[in-house]
N, C-alpha and C positions, 0 to 999 in steps of 0.2 A: 853702138850699145854701149850699156856702161858695165864695167868689170871691175867696180870697187866694192870691199867687203861690206857687207850688209851694218846698217847702222841701226843698233834697237830704238835709239832715239825717235828716227825717222818714224817708226810704226804709232809713237804714241804724240807726233806734233800734228794734232788738230787742226783746224781756222783759229780757233779762240785761242788757242796757244799763239799761233802766228801772230795773231794782234795782239795780244798782252807783252809777245817777248819785242814787237816793234815799235809799241806806245809805250809801254812802262818798263822794258828791260833795264834803259839806263840807268834811272831810281834805282832800281834794286840793285843792279852793280854799285852801285853807290854807297848805298845802304850796306851791304854785304864786306863793302872797303875797310869803312869807318868802325864797323862792328868785329872786324877782324882783327885791326889795329889796336882796337882795345881790350881784346880777349874776351869779347864777350860771344865767342863761337868757340862751341864745344862738342863732342860727340866725335866720329869717324872723322879723320882725313883722308884727303884722296892718296896719303903714303899709308895710311893705314890698310883702306880699301887693296893698295896693290899688294901688301905684305902679306894680308890675309888670301887673297886669290892665289897668291903663290906659291901657300902654303896649305893651301886645301881647305882653309879655314872658313867660316860664316860670317858673311857682310852684313851687317847693319847701317842704318840710315843716320844721319846725324840726330844726336841725343841719344842714339840708344848704348847699350853695353856691347862689346863687339862680340860677346858670346855668353846668354844668359844662363849658361850650367856651370860658368867657370869656377873653381875653388872658391870658395869665401871663408872668411875667418866669422866666428861666432859672434855675439854681443859682448860674452865671457868667455874665458875658458871652460869649455864642457868635458866631461870625462868620456861622454861614448861620439863616436864619429863615423859610426854606420847602424842603421837599424835593420831586424831580420822581425817580422812580424809574422808571427805562425796562427795563422786567425783560424779558428774552430766553429766553420760556419752551422749555425742551425741552434745554437746553445749546449754546450755542453753540461752535465749537472754534477753541480758542488758537490754534493753529497756523495758522489758516487766517483769522485777524483780524489779533490785537495782537502777535503774539508770536513771530518769525520764527526759522524753525530751518534752515540752511544743512547741516546734518549730517544732518537728515533728507531734503534733495533729495540729498546725497551717497550716502545709503545707501541709496535707494529700491529697494524690494525685496528688500531683506535681510534676515537675521533678527536681532532684536535681543535683548540678554541679557534672561533670565527675569525678571529683575527688572522689565521694562517690560511683564510681563502683567497683566491683569484677571482679575477675575474669571469673564470669560466668554472664548469661544474666540476669539484675535486672531491675527493671521498677521505678515506681516513689515512693514518700515518701509514709509510710504505719505506719499510729498509732498505739499505743498500743489500743488494745481492752480491757485493764484492767484498774482499778483505782488507783492512788498514794495518799496514807495518809500521814502524819506525825505521827511519834509514839515517845514515850518516852520524856524526860526531852531532848535531843539533837533533836528533831524533824526529825529525819532519816526519809526520804520519801523511802518507799517500796510500791511494788504493793499489792493488794489484791491477790496475786497468795502465799504469804509467809506472809498473814496479823497473824497468830498464832506467828511464829517465830519473827515478830518485837515487836508484842505486851509483847512478851517473855523477848525478850532481846535484844531490839534497842539499848541500853545503852550501850550493852557489846560487839556488831559488830564492828570492823573493817573493813570497807567496801574500797575496792580498786577497784575504776570505772576508772582507767586505764592502767589495763592491756593489754599486747600485746605478740603473738607468731611470727612466724616466716610463715607459711604457712596455707594456709585453707584446708588442708585436714585432716582427723581423723588419719590416721597411723602415721603421723610425728609427729601430736602436740598430740597426747594421748604419745609418748614416750617423747618427747622434756617436758610434763607437770611431766609424772613420772619419768622418767630416766635422764634428763637434756640434752639428745643428740636424738636430730631425726632420724638418719638415721644409727649408729652402735651401735653393745650390749654393754649396758653400765649397770653398778647395779643400780635399782632402788631407790628411796628417801627413802623408807622404809627400806633397805637394808642398805645404809649408816649409817643409825639411830640407827638400830641394831647393824651395826659392831662398830657404834662410844661407844653406850651405854650399850650394849648387854641388859637383860630382868632380870625382879625384879622377876618372878615366871619360876623356872626349871622344870616345868613340862606343863607349855603351850609353844607355839612357841611364839618367840619375833616379829613375824610380822604375822599380820592374813587379809586374804584377803577373804570378804563376799562378792558373786556376783552371785545374783539367778539364776539359769534357764539355767548357762553355761557361757562359757569365752565370754567377750568382743570382740572388735576387737583387733587385736594384741596379743590377748590370754595372756597367763603367762608371755611372753616379760614385762608386763605393772607392773610386781612385780618382775622381774629377779635378778638374786645375778648376773650376768654378770663373772665378773673376781673375785668380791670378794667371800669367800668360800660358796660351796652351801648351807649347815644350813641358812645360814643368807637370803636365798630368802623367799618372801612371802607364807605361806601357805594357799593354795585355800578351802575356804567352800562352798559348793554348799548351801545357806539359803532358798530355795525354799522347803527345807525338812523340819521338825520339830523333826523325830525319832530321837533320836542320831547316832542309826546303819547306817541309811543313809546320815545324815548331815556330818559324819565324819565315812568313812569306813573303816571297819576292827575296830574299836574301844574296841571291845570285842572278845574275843577266844571263838570259839563255843566249844572247848574240853578240852583246857589246863586252869589248874588252875596259880593264880599269881606264886605261886614257881617255879611250873612248866617250865611256860612262862622266869621267871628270870633266869633259870639254863640253857636253851636252848638258850637264849641271850648272857649268859655268855660263853658258848663254841663257840658260831657264832662270838660273839668278839675276843678271841682268833685268832680262823682262819681269820679273816679280819683283825688284827693286823700283824699277820706274813703275810699274801698276802700285804699289805701295804709296810711293811720294804722294799719289793726289788722294790718298784715304787717311791721312792724319797718321800714319804709321798705323795701322789694324792691327793688335794684337792677335786676331785669330789667322789674319795671314802672314803675322810675323811666325806665328807658329807652326803654320802651313811650310814657310821658308826654310825655318830650322828642321823640321822633320825629312825633308830631303837629304839635306846635309848628313844630320844622324843616318840616316837610313843607309847613306856612302859610306860611310866612315864605319860601322858595323860589319860590315861583309869579311872584314877579318878577324877583328876581336870577337864576336857574338858565336862564330862559328866555333871559336876554340873554348869560350865559356861556358855553353851550353852542352859540349862533348866531355859526357862524363868517362868515356872509355879510356880517357888521357889519364885518368887516375890509379895509382898503384892498388892491385887487386885486394890488399888488405884494408883500403879504405873502403873499396865499394860493399866488403864484407862487412864492415864494420855500420854499414848505413844499412845495409838490407836491400833487398827486391821489393821490386814493384814502383809506382808513379809517383807516391807520396816522399818514400827513401830519394828517389831522383831529384823531385825537385827541391828537397831540404838540402841534398850535397850541392844542387848548385845553385842554391841560395848563399853558401859559402864560398863557392869560386866565386860569386857574381861580387861580394863585399870583398873578397880580397882581391879583386881586381878594380876596386874603387868608386864601384857603385855605392849611393850614400842611401837608398832605401829599398828594401825588398821586402813583398807582401808574396806570403804563400797561404793559399787557401785550401783548407781541406773539409770533403764534407758535401761535394757540390753532387746534385744528383741523388743521393742518400745521406742526407747531414745528420748533424748531431741534435736534430729537432726529433728525439723519441717520445712521441705521444703514447706509444706503444712498445712492447717488446723492446726495453732499455736495456736488459741484460745482455742479448743477442745484439742489437744495436750498436752501444757501446761499446762491448768488448770487440766487434769486428773493425768500427773506426779508430779505436785505439791501437788496435795489432797492425793496424796500417802505416802509424807513423811513432809509435812508441820507442823502437828500437835507432829510428832516423833520428827524432828529436833527441836521444842520451848521445849517438854518436856526433851529432852536431856542436853540442855543450862541450864534450869532451875532445874533437878536434880544434874549433877556437882555441878551446885553453890550452892545448899542445903546441899551437903554433902561434900564441901570445898575442893571439886578437880578442878575446873574450873582455878585457877589460878594456877595450875602446870599441866593442859590438855592443849594442843592446839589443837583447832576443825577449819579445814579448809574447804570451802565449794567452788565449783564452777566445769567448765568441762575442757577440752580442748582448747577452743575459746568460741566465743559469737556468735552474728546475726547480719545481716545487716539492719542496717532502713527500708530502701527500701525492698518493695515487690520481690519477686523470681518470674521472669516471668515463664510461663507453659514451660514446656520440654516433649518430648513423652515419655511414659512409664513411668513418675515418678506422676507427679503432672500434669498432662495433665489437661486443662481446667480451673484449679484453680489459682488466684491470692491471696492469703489467708497466705502466707509463707514466712519463709528469709531464705536465704542463708548463710553457712559460712562467718564468718568474726572475723579473727584474728589480725585485726588494731586495734581494742581496745573493752574489754570485760570487765567483773565484777568478783570479787570473794572477799569472805573475809573471815576471822581471827576469832576468840572470845578464850579468855581465854590464858593462857600461855605465858602472858608477853607480849600481844599486846596490842595496844592501839585503844581504843574504838575511832571510827569519821569516816569519812569520810576523804579516801586520793585520790590527782589526779583527772583527768574529762577526757572524752571524750568531742569530740566538740558540736555545738549546736542541731545536730542531731541523735547522738551516735554512729558515726561511725570510728571514730580513735581516739587513747588516744592523748590527747594535751599538759594537764597540769601535770606535774611530769608523765610522762609513767615509768611502771614498765615491765619487760622485766620479762619472765620467771626464767629467770638465775638471776636477782635481786630478786624475790621472793623465791628462793631457797635458795641464800645468805643469806635472814634476818631470812628465818625459820632456817635455820642452828645455825644463832646468838644467836636466842630464846632457844634453845637447848644447847647452850654454847660450840659453834665449831665455829673457825673462817675457812670458807669456802676455803681460800685462802691456809691453811697450815693442812688444815684436808683432807692428799692426803693418797691414795696407790698404792705403786711401783709395776706396771706392765707392762713388756715386755720394759723394758730400760726407763722407764718414770714415773713420778708422775702423776696421775689421781685424778680427785676431781669431786664431783656433779656437780659443775658447769664450769667444762672442762675451761679456760681460760677466762671467763667472770665472771661476776654478781657483784652488791656493794648493800650493806648494807644498805636498806633505814631506816634511824633513826629515822624519824616520824611515822613510823608503831611500835614504840617499846616502851610501857610505862616508 
């Protein structure tokens, strides 16, 4: 009986392989020797593989980078090194948050011009039930929904009041905002950023998505990798849980020690690499291999990063209670540990999509996050992190300044909400090289972007510039053409850059 150690090569040696090696192997050896002498072979060498194995790092096949998540330099020095995207799912109302409209109050209850109508039935002008005040040295006007955010950081906010999208529907607008394309599968913004910059912590994902209670509309398409390597897609975390074993599934092995897991993973790596060699280095398989490695490395760092109980009590008090406060605090902890892109979703289950009872709905939702957003901006500034952390706030579109008429089965009998509005809405930036102040404007009633309109493609082009990339030259070749986040559109808005 043989007692030699199993060789993974034996498993994959088919009859065809045997004939190929016997009949044509000598020619391949000769060719390999000639190419090696001429410096024509690139990629991972046997020495590279051995070193990577010894260090517990991922191993890739010839011609591939040793680690697709390795930190990289941008095309030119960018001010932003990390991104925290606070995504207000459902479409918050601009005229109830950051875009005051006195004319709307003056004409409350009166019919507005037909040009202010949307694709669905809407009624008369509907004034904001919230009060606007001026904050900071800049005198930025913000409603009392975000009074704490304004009080803490009014002079740090770059408020864009002239955003516009393409259609008034959630699904395509979510994909447009997150992926730069409303219909076809494309890599998400976070994936593009991670592709360009990698990540500074190899024991955590480069792109983390926190969304409590399940996926939003369009589910994981919002943070998809598209045709980019699958390892770059967002790692979804259900932040309704606080127990690390529920927060991140299978974070700890119930039976195997760390050493045993490492040996198992090394064997699995060898088998997967042999399988991959016969499939032209398939990217999906590569992403699968990398996910095993990342999951192993995450066991220590992830447990620490997501455990907010390690924060001082005054920090916990500053962010406040609740799921939103906890996940916004986790976002700071992640970028502090080198994670490149963190997306924080708010409004799942009960989104900002208030077709009725907007006063009640918006007040409840803002109450869940206002204190934590103020704390995040203050915290980043105190730690000297705001200059290199780009914070983005907004939804997929805004809401109408006119009331939505009752429709059977939804807001029947109610006239106290607003419909979708992609013609004009508000987003704001903070830190990361963005320029504080107000940019652009909607009309007197807050319906349509009129002064310096900013399309979503323009926003993406500007954000990429802040990160150190020329959006027209930062491309990935796929299916015979060069793709980019902004497709064939987008203009960098220089007035948004400090």
